[in-house]
C-alpha positions in Angstrom: -0.1 0.0 0.1 2.8 2.4 0.7 4.5 1.8 -2.3 1.4 2.3 -4.2 0.8 5.6 -2.6 4.6 6.5 -3.4 3.9 5.8 -6.9 0.9 8.1 -7.0 3.0 10.8 -5.3 5.8 10.6 -8.1 2.9 10.9 -10.8 1.8 14.1 -9.0 5.2 16.0 -8.8 6.6 14.5 -12.1 4.8 17.5 -14.0 6.4 20.4 -11.9 9.8 18.6 -12.1 9.7 18.3 -15.9 8.5 21.8 -16.2 11.4 22.9 -13.9 14.2 20.9 -16.1 12.7 21.9 -19.3 11.6 25.8 -18.8 14.1 26.6 -16.0 16.9 24.7 -15.7 17.9 23.9 -19.4 17.6 27.5 -20.2 20.1 28.6 -17.4 22.5 25.9 -18.7 21.7 26.7 -22.4 22.8 30.6 -21.4 25.9 29.7 -19.7 27.1 27.8 -22.8 25.9 30.6 -25.3 27.8 33.1 -23.2 31.1 31.5 -24.5 29.9 32.0 -28.3 29.2 34.7 -30.6 25.8 34.1 -32.0 23.2 36.5 -33.9 20.2 33.9 -33.8 21.0 33.3 -37.9 24.4 32.1 -38.3 26.3 29.0 -36.8 27.6 30.0 -33.5 31.4 31.0 -33.2 33.0 29.8 -30.0 34.9 32.9 -28.6 35.8 31.7 -25.1 35.6 34.6 -22.5 35.5 37.4 -24.9 31.9 38.4 -24.2 32.7 38.9 -20.6 35.9 40.8 -21.6 34.0 42.9 -23.8 31.2 43.5 -21.1 33.6 45.1 -18.6 34.7 47.4 -21.4 31.2 48.5 -22.4 30.5 51.8 -20.7 26.6 51.2 -21.6 26.6 48.0 -19.6 28.1 49.6 -16.3 25.5 52.6 -16.7 22.9 50.0 -16.6 24.3 48.1 -13.8 24.9 51.3 -11.8 21.2 52.5 -12.9 19.9 49.1 -11.3 22.0 49.6 -8.2 20.6 53.3 -7.9 16.9 51.8 -7.9 18.1 48.8 -5.5 19.3 51.3 -3.0 16.4 53.7 -2.9 13.4 51.8 -4.2 14.1 48.7 -2.1 13.9 50.7 1.3 11.0 52.6 0.1 8.8 49.8 -0.7 9.5 48.0 2.3 8.7 50.8 4.5 5.5 51.9 2.6 4.1 48.3 2.2 4.9 48.0 6.3 2.9 51.2 7.0 0.3 50.0 5.1 0.1 46.6 6.9 -0.1 48.3 10.0 -2.9 50.6 9.2 -4.9 47.9 7.9 -4.1 45.7 10.6 -7.2 46.7 12.8 -10.6 45.8 13.3 -12.6 48.1 11.9 -15.9 48.0 10.0 -15.2 47.5 6.3 -11.8 47.1 6.8 -11.4 44.2 4.5 -12.4 46.3 1.6 -9.8 48.8 2.2 -7.3 45.8 2.0 -8.6 44.5 -1.3 -8.3 48.2 -2.9 -4.6 48.4 -1.9 -3.9 45.1 -3.1 -5.6 45.2 -6.5 -2.9 47.5 -8.2 -0.5 44.4 -7.9 -2.8 42.3 -9.7 -2.8 44.9 -12.6 -0.3 43.7 -15.6 2.9 45.6 -15.7 2.3 46.8 -19.2 -1.2 48.3 -18.1 0.2 50.0 -15.2 3.0 51.4 -17.1 0.8 53.1 -19.8 -1.6 54.4 -17.0 1.8 55.7 -15.1 3.0 57.3 -18.6 -0.2 59.2 -18.7 -0.2 60.6 -15.4 3.2 61.7 -15.6 2.9 63.1 -19.2 4.3 66.4 -19.5 1.5 67.6 -21.7 -1.7 66.2 -20.2 -0.4 64.3 -17.1 -2.9 64.8 -14.1 0.4 65.4 -11.9 1.8 68.4 -14.0 -1.8 69.8 -14.1 -2.2 69.6 -10.3 1.2 71.5 -9.9 0.1 74.2 -12.4 -3.0 74.5 -10.2 -1.1 75.0 -7.3 0.9 77.8 -9.1 4.2 75.6 -9.7 6.1 74.8 -12.6 5.5 71.5 -14.4 8.3 69.1 -14.0 9.5 66.8 -17.1 8.9 63.7 -15.1 9.9 61.0 -17.7 12.5 63.0 -19.9 15.0 64.9 -17.5 17.5 62.5 -16.7 17.9 64.1 -13.1 14.0 63.0 -12.5 13.3 60.0 -14.6 14.7 57.5 -11.9 13.1 59.3 -9.0 9.7 59.2 -11.1 10.3 55.3 -11.7 10.6 54.8 -8.0 7.5 56.5 -7.3 5.9 54.0 -10.0 7.3 51.2 -8.1 5.2 51.8 -5.4 2.4 50.8 -7.4 3.0 47.2 -6.5 3.6 47.5 -2.7 0.5 45.4 -2.1 2.2 42.2 -2.4 4.5 43.1 0.4 1.7 44.4 2.5 -0.3 41.0 2.3 2.7 39.2 3.6 3.2 41.5 6.5 -0.3 41.8 7.2 -0.5 37.9 7.3 2.4 37.9 10.0 1.0 40.7 11.9 -2.3 38.8 12.3 0.0 35.7 13.5 1.6 37.5 16.4 0.1 36.3 19.8 -2.0 38.8 21.5 -0.3 37.8 24.9 2.7 40.1 24.2 0.5 43.0 23.7 -1.3 42.3 26.9 1.8 42.1 28.9 3.2 45.3 27.4 0.1 46.9 28.5 0.1 45.6 32.2 3.7 46.9 32.0 2.5 50.3 30.8 4.3 50.3 27.3 3.1 53.0 24.9 2.1 52.2 21.4 5.4 53.4 19.8 7.3 51.1 22.4 5.0 48.0 21.4 5.7 48.7 17.8 9.5 48.7 18.0 9.7 46.0 20.9 7.1 43.6 20.0 5.7 43.9 16.4 8.9 45.2 14.5 11.3 42.1 15.9 8.5 39.5 15.3 7.8 40.4 11.7 11.5 40.4 10.6 11.0 37.1 9.0 8.6 38.9 6.8 11.0 41.8 6.1 13.6 39.4 5.4 11.3 37.6 2.6 10.0 40.9 1.3 13.3 42.3 0.9 14.6 39.2 -1.1 11.6 39.3 -3.2 11.5 42.9 -3.9 15.5 42.9 -4.8 14.5 40.2 -7.2 11.9 42.4 -8.8 14.0 45.0 -9.3 17.5 43.6 -10.7 14.8 42.3 -13.2 13.3 45.9 -14.1 12.3 45.9 -17.6 8.9 47.1 -18.4 9.1 50.7 -17.3 11.8 51.2 -19.3 10.5 49.5 -22.3 7.0 51.0 -22.2 7.5 54.3 -20.4 11.1 55.9 -21.3 12.8 53.5 -24.0 15.7 53.5 -21.6 16.1 57.3 -22.1 17.0 60.1 -21.6 20.6 59.8 -22.1 20.4 56.1 -21.0 19.2 57.2 -17.6 16.5 54.7 -17.3 18.3 51.8 -19.2 18.3 49.2 -16.4 20.1 45.9 -16.5 17.4 43.6 -18.0 16.7 46.1 -20.5 20.2 46.6 -21.6 20.4 42.7 -21.9 17.2 42.8 -24.2 18.4 45.7 -26.4 21.9 43.9 -27.1 20.0 40.2 -27.4 17.3 41.1 -29.5 17.7 44.4 -31.2 21.6 44.3 -31.9 21.3 40.4 -32.3 24.2 39.5 -29.8 22.7 36.7 -28.2 25.7 35.5 -26.8 26.8 38.9 -25.4 23.3 39.0 -23.8 23.9 35.5 -22.2 26.9 36.6 -20.7 25.4 39.7 -19.2 22.6 37.3 -18.0 25.2 35.1 -16.2 26.8 37.8 -14.3 23.0 39.0 -13.2 22.6 35.4 -12.1 25.5 35.7 -9.9 24.9 39.1 -8.6 21.3 38.0 -7.2 22.9 35.1 -5.9 25.4 36.8 -4.1 22.6 39.7 -2.6 20.5 36.6 -1.8 23.3 34.8 0.2 24.4 38.2 1.6 20.9 38.6 3.0 20.4 35.3 4.4 23.7 35.7 6.2 23.1 39.0 7.9 19.6 37.7 8.8 21.4 35.6 11.5 22.0 38.9 13.6 18.5 40.6 12.9 15.8 38.4 12.1 13.8 37.1 15.2 11.1 34.3 15.4 8.4 34.0 18.0 10.0 32.1 20.8 13.0 34.2 21.0 15.0 31.9 18.6 17.1 33.4 15.6 
Protein backbone atom coordinates (compact mmCIF):
# COMPACT_ATOMS: atom_id res chain seq x y z
CA UNK A 1 0.00 0.00 0.00
CA UNK A 2 2.87 2.33 0.86
CA UNK A 3 4.59 1.65 -2.47
CA UNK A 4 1.34 2.39 -4.30
CA UNK A 5 0.98 5.71 -2.46
CA UNK A 6 4.57 6.61 -3.33
CA UNK A 7 3.89 5.86 -6.98
CA UNK A 8 0.91 8.23 -7.00
CA UNK A 9 3.03 10.85 -5.23
CA UNK A 10 5.61 10.74 -8.02
CA UNK A 11 2.83 10.95 -10.60
CA UNK A 12 1.69 14.25 -9.13
CA UNK A 13 5.12 15.84 -8.66
CA UNK A 14 6.63 14.67 -11.96
CA UNK A 15 4.93 17.37 -14.14
CA UNK A 16 6.36 20.08 -11.88
CA UNK A 17 9.84 18.54 -11.98
CA UNK A 18 9.64 18.16 -15.76
CA UNK A 19 8.51 21.77 -16.16
CA UNK A 20 11.41 22.98 -13.99
CA UNK A 21 13.95 20.93 -15.97
CA UNK A 22 12.66 21.99 -19.40
CA UNK A 23 11.63 25.61 -18.86
CA UNK A 24 14.03 26.77 -16.13
CA UNK A 25 17.12 24.62 -15.63
CA UNK A 26 17.72 23.92 -19.34
CA UNK A 27 17.58 27.63 -20.36
CA UNK A 28 19.95 28.53 -17.50
CA UNK A 29 22.48 25.93 -18.64
CA UNK A 30 22.05 27.01 -22.27
CA UNK A 31 22.70 30.65 -21.31
CA UNK A 32 25.94 29.65 -19.59
CA UNK A 33 27.05 27.76 -22.71
CA UNK A 34 25.90 30.45 -25.16
CA UNK A 35 27.81 33.13 -23.24
CA UNK A 36 31.01 31.56 -24.60
CA UNK A 37 29.91 31.97 -28.21
CA UNK A 38 29.37 34.75 -30.73
CA UNK A 39 25.82 34.16 -31.96
CA UNK A 40 23.32 36.39 -33.76
CA UNK A 41 20.47 33.89 -33.95
CA UNK A 42 20.85 33.25 -37.68
CA UNK A 43 24.36 32.01 -38.43
CA UNK A 44 26.03 29.07 -36.61
CA UNK A 45 27.51 29.97 -33.19
CA UNK A 46 31.23 30.77 -33.13
CA UNK A 47 33.18 29.83 -30.01
CA UNK A 48 35.07 32.84 -28.61
CA UNK A 49 35.71 31.78 -25.00
CA UNK A 50 35.56 34.62 -22.48
CA UNK A 51 35.53 37.41 -25.07
CA UNK A 52 31.91 38.32 -24.31
CA UNK A 53 32.79 38.85 -20.65
CA UNK A 54 35.86 40.90 -21.52
CA UNK A 55 33.81 43.09 -23.89
CA UNK A 56 31.14 43.49 -21.24
CA UNK A 57 33.53 45.03 -18.74
CA UNK A 58 34.76 47.45 -21.44
CA UNK A 59 31.20 48.49 -22.31
CA UNK A 60 30.32 51.86 -20.76
CA UNK A 61 26.64 51.22 -21.49
CA UNK A 62 26.81 48.05 -19.42
CA UNK A 63 28.23 49.88 -16.42
CA UNK A 64 25.62 52.60 -16.76
CA UNK A 65 22.83 50.00 -16.79
CA UNK A 66 24.31 48.25 -13.76
CA UNK A 67 24.67 51.57 -11.95
CA UNK A 68 21.06 52.51 -12.73
CA UNK A 69 19.86 49.17 -11.39
CA UNK A 70 21.89 49.47 -8.18
CA UNK A 71 20.56 53.02 -7.75
CA UNK A 72 17.01 51.66 -7.86
CA UNK A 73 17.95 48.89 -5.44
CA UNK A 74 19.41 51.34 -2.91
CA UNK A 75 16.50 53.80 -3.02
CA UNK A 76 13.44 51.86 -4.17
CA UNK A 77 13.92 48.75 -2.03
CA UNK A 78 13.85 50.50 1.40
CA UNK A 79 10.99 52.75 0.28
CA UNK A 80 8.86 49.80 -0.88
CA UNK A 81 9.55 47.88 2.33
CA UNK A 82 8.65 50.82 4.58
CA UNK A 83 5.51 51.85 2.67
CA UNK A 84 4.23 48.26 2.53
CA UNK A 85 4.83 47.90 6.28
CA UNK A 86 3.02 51.16 7.09
CA UNK A 87 0.06 50.11 4.95
CA UNK A 88 -0.06 46.71 6.67
CA UNK A 89 0.02 48.29 10.15
CA UNK A 90 -2.78 50.70 9.23
CA UNK A 91 -4.89 47.90 7.75
CA UNK A 92 -4.29 45.54 10.66
CA UNK A 93 -7.26 46.92 12.56
CA UNK A 94 -10.63 45.52 13.51
CA UNK A 95 -12.77 48.12 11.80
CA UNK A 96 -15.98 47.84 9.83
CA UNK A 97 -15.24 47.50 6.12
CA UNK A 98 -11.49 47.04 6.62
CA UNK A 99 -11.54 44.07 4.24
CA UNK A 100 -12.66 46.37 1.43
CA UNK A 101 -9.71 48.71 2.01
CA UNK A 102 -7.29 45.77 2.06
CA UNK A 103 -8.67 44.66 -1.30
CA UNK A 104 -8.43 48.15 -2.78
CA UNK A 105 -4.78 48.51 -1.80
CA UNK A 106 -3.92 45.06 -3.13
CA UNK A 107 -5.72 45.32 -6.50
CA UNK A 108 -2.98 47.39 -8.25
CA UNK A 109 -0.61 44.44 -7.74
CA UNK A 110 -2.87 42.31 -9.94
CA UNK A 111 -2.75 44.78 -12.81
CA UNK A 112 -0.39 43.70 -15.63
CA UNK A 113 2.85 45.72 -15.67
CA UNK A 114 2.23 46.91 -19.22
CA UNK A 115 -1.17 48.32 -18.29
CA UNK A 116 0.23 49.89 -15.12
CA UNK A 117 3.09 51.46 -17.12
CA UNK A 118 0.65 53.01 -19.61
CA UNK A 119 -1.41 54.46 -16.76
CA UNK A 120 1.70 55.89 -15.08
CA UNK A 121 2.90 57.30 -18.41
CA UNK A 122 -0.43 59.09 -18.75
CA UNK A 123 -0.29 60.48 -15.21
CA UNK A 124 3.28 61.77 -15.63
CA UNK A 125 2.95 63.12 -19.16
CA UNK A 126 4.40 66.59 -19.68
CA UNK A 127 1.47 67.93 -21.69
CA UNK A 128 -1.67 66.29 -20.31
CA UNK A 129 -0.51 64.46 -17.19
CA UNK A 130 -2.70 64.87 -14.14
CA UNK A 131 0.29 65.40 -11.86
CA UNK A 132 1.61 68.36 -13.86
CA UNK A 133 -1.88 69.82 -14.12
CA UNK A 134 -2.14 69.68 -10.33
CA UNK A 135 1.22 71.45 -10.01
CA UNK A 136 0.10 74.20 -12.39
CA UNK A 137 -3.14 74.69 -10.44
CA UNK A 138 -1.04 75.16 -7.28
CA UNK A 139 1.03 77.81 -9.06
CA UNK A 140 4.08 75.58 -9.51
CA UNK A 141 6.05 74.83 -12.65
CA UNK A 142 5.41 71.50 -14.39
CA UNK A 143 8.15 68.89 -14.06
CA UNK A 144 9.61 66.89 -16.92
CA UNK A 145 9.06 63.60 -15.07
CA UNK A 146 10.00 61.19 -17.85
CA UNK A 147 12.51 63.05 -20.03
CA UNK A 148 14.81 64.77 -17.54
CA UNK A 149 17.85 62.56 -16.73
CA UNK A 150 17.94 64.00 -13.21
CA UNK A 151 14.29 63.22 -12.49
CA UNK A 152 13.40 60.08 -14.43
CA UNK A 153 14.80 57.55 -11.91
CA UNK A 154 12.94 59.31 -9.10
CA UNK A 155 9.76 59.05 -11.19
CA UNK A 156 10.29 55.32 -11.72
CA UNK A 157 10.90 54.85 -8.00
CA UNK A 158 7.46 56.33 -7.43
CA UNK A 159 6.12 54.00 -10.11
CA UNK A 160 7.55 51.09 -8.08
CA UNK A 161 5.19 51.98 -5.22
CA UNK A 162 2.37 50.78 -7.48
CA UNK A 163 3.10 47.17 -6.48
CA UNK A 164 3.71 47.45 -2.72
CA UNK A 165 0.45 45.56 -2.17
CA UNK A 166 2.19 42.20 -2.49
CA UNK A 167 4.55 43.04 0.37
CA UNK A 168 1.67 44.49 2.37
CA UNK A 169 -0.19 41.16 2.26
CA UNK A 170 2.85 39.27 3.60
CA UNK A 171 3.28 41.77 6.44
CA UNK A 172 -0.42 41.67 7.21
CA UNK A 173 -0.42 37.88 7.49
CA UNK A 174 2.58 38.04 9.84
CA UNK A 175 0.99 40.79 11.96
CA UNK A 176 -2.19 38.79 12.41
CA UNK A 177 -0.14 35.77 13.46
CA UNK A 178 1.48 37.55 16.43
CA UNK A 179 0.09 36.29 19.71
CA UNK A 180 -1.99 38.96 21.52
CA UNK A 181 -0.43 37.82 24.81
CA UNK A 182 2.66 39.90 24.01
CA UNK A 183 0.60 43.07 23.74
CA UNK A 184 -1.43 42.23 26.86
CA UNK A 185 1.78 41.84 28.87
CA UNK A 186 3.06 45.13 27.44
CA UNK A 187 -0.18 46.89 28.43
CA UNK A 188 0.22 45.62 31.99
CA UNK A 189 3.75 47.09 32.03
CA UNK A 190 2.35 50.41 30.79
CA UNK A 191 4.06 50.35 27.38
CA UNK A 192 3.01 52.94 24.81
CA UNK A 193 1.95 52.15 21.25
CA UNK A 194 5.28 53.23 19.78
CA UNK A 195 7.14 51.11 22.31
CA UNK A 196 4.99 48.08 21.50
CA UNK A 197 5.68 48.56 17.82
CA UNK A 198 9.48 48.70 18.15
CA UNK A 199 9.80 46.18 21.00
CA UNK A 200 7.21 43.59 19.92
CA UNK A 201 5.80 44.09 16.43
CA UNK A 202 8.94 44.98 14.51
CA UNK A 203 11.14 42.16 15.88
CA UNK A 204 8.44 39.55 15.27
CA UNK A 205 7.86 40.54 11.65
CA UNK A 206 11.55 40.49 10.72
CA UNK A 207 11.07 37.12 8.93
CA UNK A 208 8.56 38.86 6.64
CA UNK A 209 10.94 41.78 6.18
CA UNK A 210 13.66 39.37 5.06
CA UNK A 211 11.30 37.60 2.66
CA UNK A 212 9.97 40.83 1.18
CA UNK A 213 13.49 42.26 0.88
CA UNK A 214 14.67 39.31 -1.21
CA UNK A 215 11.52 39.22 -3.37
CA UNK A 216 11.50 42.98 -3.98
CA UNK A 217 15.21 42.97 -4.79
CA UNK A 218 14.59 40.21 -7.32
CA UNK A 219 11.95 42.35 -9.04
CA UNK A 220 14.24 45.39 -9.03
CA UNK A 221 17.16 43.46 -10.53
CA UNK A 222 14.79 42.40 -13.33
CA UNK A 223 13.27 45.84 -14.02
CA UNK A 224 12.26 45.93 -17.66
CA UNK A 225 8.70 47.01 -18.39
CA UNK A 226 8.98 50.67 -17.23
CA UNK A 227 12.10 51.14 -19.37
CA UNK A 228 10.54 49.44 -22.38
CA UNK A 229 7.06 50.97 -22.24
CA UNK A 230 7.53 54.37 -20.62
CA UNK A 231 11.02 55.73 -21.36
CA UNK A 232 12.65 53.40 -23.93
CA UNK A 233 15.76 53.51 -21.77
CA UNK A 234 16.12 57.27 -22.00
CA UNK A 235 16.78 60.06 -21.57
CA UNK A 236 20.52 59.69 -22.14
CA UNK A 237 20.38 56.12 -20.84
CA UNK A 238 19.26 57.29 -17.39
CA UNK A 239 16.51 54.64 -17.25
CA UNK A 240 18.35 51.85 -19.04
CA UNK A 241 18.34 49.11 -16.45
CA UNK A 242 20.24 45.85 -16.52
CA UNK A 243 17.61 43.62 -18.11
CA UNK A 244 16.63 46.30 -20.63
CA UNK A 245 20.29 46.57 -21.67
CA UNK A 246 20.41 42.78 -21.94
CA UNK A 247 17.25 42.79 -24.06
CA UNK A 248 18.44 45.48 -26.47
CA UNK A 249 21.82 43.83 -26.96
CA UNK A 250 20.31 40.39 -27.47
CA UNK A 251 17.23 41.06 -29.58
CA UNK A 252 17.72 44.48 -31.17
CA UNK A 253 21.43 44.17 -31.91
CA UNK A 254 21.38 40.38 -32.38
CA UNK A 255 24.17 39.78 -29.86
CA UNK A 256 22.68 36.75 -28.16
CA UNK A 257 26.00 35.46 -26.86
CA UNK A 258 26.85 38.85 -25.37
CA UNK A 259 23.38 39.10 -23.81
CA UNK A 260 23.79 35.60 -22.35
CA UNK A 261 27.05 36.68 -20.71
CA UNK A 262 25.20 39.60 -19.10
CA UNK A 263 22.49 37.19 -17.90
CA UNK A 264 25.14 34.97 -16.31
CA UNK A 265 26.66 37.90 -14.42
CA UNK A 266 23.18 39.01 -13.28
CA UNK A 267 22.53 35.46 -12.07
CA UNK A 268 25.61 35.58 -9.85
CA UNK A 269 24.81 39.11 -8.63
CA UNK A 270 21.36 37.97 -7.50
CA UNK A 271 22.77 34.84 -5.87
CA UNK A 272 25.34 36.98 -4.03
CA UNK A 273 22.67 39.41 -2.80
CA UNK A 274 20.43 36.56 -1.61
CA UNK A 275 23.26 34.79 0.22
CA UNK A 276 24.39 38.08 1.78
CA UNK A 277 20.82 38.77 2.96
CA UNK A 278 20.46 35.29 4.43
CA UNK A 279 23.84 35.52 6.16
CA UNK A 280 23.11 38.94 7.65
CA UNK A 281 19.66 37.79 8.78
CA UNK A 282 21.28 35.73 11.54
CA UNK A 283 21.90 38.94 13.45
CA UNK A 284 18.57 40.73 12.96
CA UNK A 285 15.79 38.24 12.14
CA UNK A 286 13.86 37.00 15.18
CA UNK A 287 11.18 34.36 15.45
CA UNK A 288 8.37 34.02 17.96
CA UNK A 289 9.77 32.15 20.94
CA UNK A 290 13.06 34.07 20.99
CA UNK A 291 15.00 31.96 18.47
CA UNK A 292 16.96 33.41 15.57
